[in-house]
Phi, psi and omega in degrees: 000320180297320176300319180301313181298319180299314182296323179294315179298316179298319177299310181300317178300313180297322176296320179296319177295323179292319178293324176294325184293329180288328185293135174232144183234158181220126172286134178241127181241141175270211181303141173244322182054048177303128185208148175224136185300328180289350178270012180240141167278095190294334174298316178291320183289330182302342178277359183234081189304320181291324179290327177296320180296315181296316180302314178301321181289316184287327176295322176296314178300319178297319184282322189260330188253314189302322181301316180290318180296314179290329175296318177300316182300316180302315180298320178305311179294318182293321183271011185272008182058036177073010179283328176287122186252341184193162166255127175256117183241126196263034175097162187056045173295332181245167174271336182070204174059040183291325171102346178205164178300316184294316180290327177294320176295321180294319181295316183294319177298324181293318179299315177301318177293328177294322175296315181294325185295336180295332178058049178292142177285354182229160181286161173260137169246113190238142173242167188277143172241166185293329178290330182296340185235024181258131179106162183304129175079001188286319183293316180296319179291327176296311183298326183280313188258319182287313180300323175295325177295319176305315182296313180295314183297323184260358183055053187226100177287352185268356180282125182236355184204184176273009168252108184204163179236141178219131185251134171231110185061239179262017182249120178253122174252120182249110178277133183238128181249098180287349179275355174296127189271357182298143185292330184265026187304314183290331176292325178294317177298316180299317178298316180299323182281314191276343180281358180249146177258019177304140181294321184242131181235134180232132177259122181258110180217133184296307181274133179306153176263333176247126182295144183229001173207188187298338185282333178058040176271088181227154191293133172066031181298331178260009180229073189302326179290321177295321179292321178296323176294319177295321177293323176295319178300313179297310183296314182298329179267005179052039182273146176262129184273127173247127187214173181214236174077314188266002179059047183220151169259121186210153174226127180221143177241121179241129177279146173221165179297344181257007185124171180281154173245122179256125176240125176245128183245142187232154180223123180237018171277088185274124179253339182223114181290341183264000184292136184238347188223159180277164170275234180292135176253124176262125173239350175268125184250127178161204184297339183298333178300327181277312186288340176292337177230064187296344181287344182276114181037068179302334181292346178245007186295329179295314178297316181292321173298319177299314179297314183294319181298317178292318183294324182300338177294339186252344185274128183242356174206135181206135168206131187218139175204163178260104186213097179291143177167227182202165179248152171236105185264124183237137179236148176221105182294339182296319181240005175072018184269145176230124179241143176241119170255128178247131183245131176276125179052235183255021181295143177272345179255130182295142172301317175199161179229124184232136175277101185289327180298327175299323179296327181292335179302000000 
């Protein structure tokens, strides 16, 4: 009898180890806005007062907060017993707005060095953000330095743009660049998603596809046919959308005729390393998101209420809050589970842990 018990315990332990070996995790970062004052043409920037304000704040965060935050992220990867396989960064890794061709090139080189300085034991998978290509020379600098960084980080000489797919184990990450002007862009996206038999698929796009706050900054908002096609492609491929842009942490589930679309939004602009809790938490989805903040662009509120009201007919789960930090996304092909742990700033205890695979059902 004693031997049977021992054998059962050994089997259970072996099974547990096997399941753990299958699990892979990924650090997920939203906007960072890495910035240094010397990377700006201040004469050009001085004509944009609001941008001057932002640049001053982001350069402060880069100097005072980013070293500790990035060090913490590295420790998460190092201490994960090799479970963490990559860092996923969802655009606006830089502040942009350099102001000249020379400064844009200098800024891009500085961002690449900043990524390398973190000394991550795993590669970065990065998508394009609007700030990364804003200002004179920014697009050219992105194509020259950032795309080269993608190739180096992933050891992929075939990457030629910000539209690419990369597989790690049973996880496929598809970076989507909506600023790409090619006419067949959605066909490229569909091919990148559907040509892989990976069990888990993730779409990396900077701007949300489903609006999550009063600003209604969501992709193809003025092109409904294109947006419906995009939602169909995502749903048919059972891809989970990872997005940023609005500096919010949010989870939303939207129903479509082809299956649900799950969108996870991240915010990594950390201003306070000690922060542990969110402010107001929104769980009701609809026009209330716009009317709760009527002071923001009142001239467009009627259109935004209409968008949110229409979208609310399809949303079956919603949670949104302003809480800077990072996500730890874990997948296990053995049981098909996907878990998200979200951490505020550099806290070692997750703010919450959610089974994303349950939402897909």
